C-alpha positions, 0 to 999 in steps of 0.5 A: 736584882738586889737594891742597895739604896731604898726609900727612893724611886729608881730610874727617875729624875727626882728633886732631893729636897722634896723627898723629906718634908718639914713637920712642926716640932720634929726632926724627920729622916728618910734613910736611903742606905745603911750599911757597914761602910756607908750611910745615906740619910735625908733630914728635915729639921723644924725651927728650934729642933736639934741633934745634941753633941755626939761623935761618930765612928765615921766621917759625916758629910752634910749637904744643906738642901734648904734653909740654914743650920748651926753646926758645932764641930768640937768647939767651933760653930759654923753657919751652913746655908743651902747649897753648902757642905761641911764634913764632921770628922770621925771621933770629934763631937758635933751638934746641929741646931735649926735656927730656922727650918733646914733640910740636909743630906747626910753621908757617913763613911766608915772605915772599911 
């Protein structure tokens, strides 16, 4: 049977935060699904790391699993903490900065 989600154990309870680890001076990612309509990725950002301003053709929802991130959407800056989520709309430039270490689950949904 074909599996659509990868890089994760099936039929087992897992703690999502533990599926990606911090590494000094790096942004670590683990892709769980990558398709035409949806992308699921876990990230771990070390303090001071960032993804510079860019835009996506899909709506991008970030859920923080640990730490705190500074997320810029357009001209507005948001401080997002563990347990919080924010959506970065398609076509609007956005950026992420790790004021401290943080982990996130990123879901991007593209137009079908």
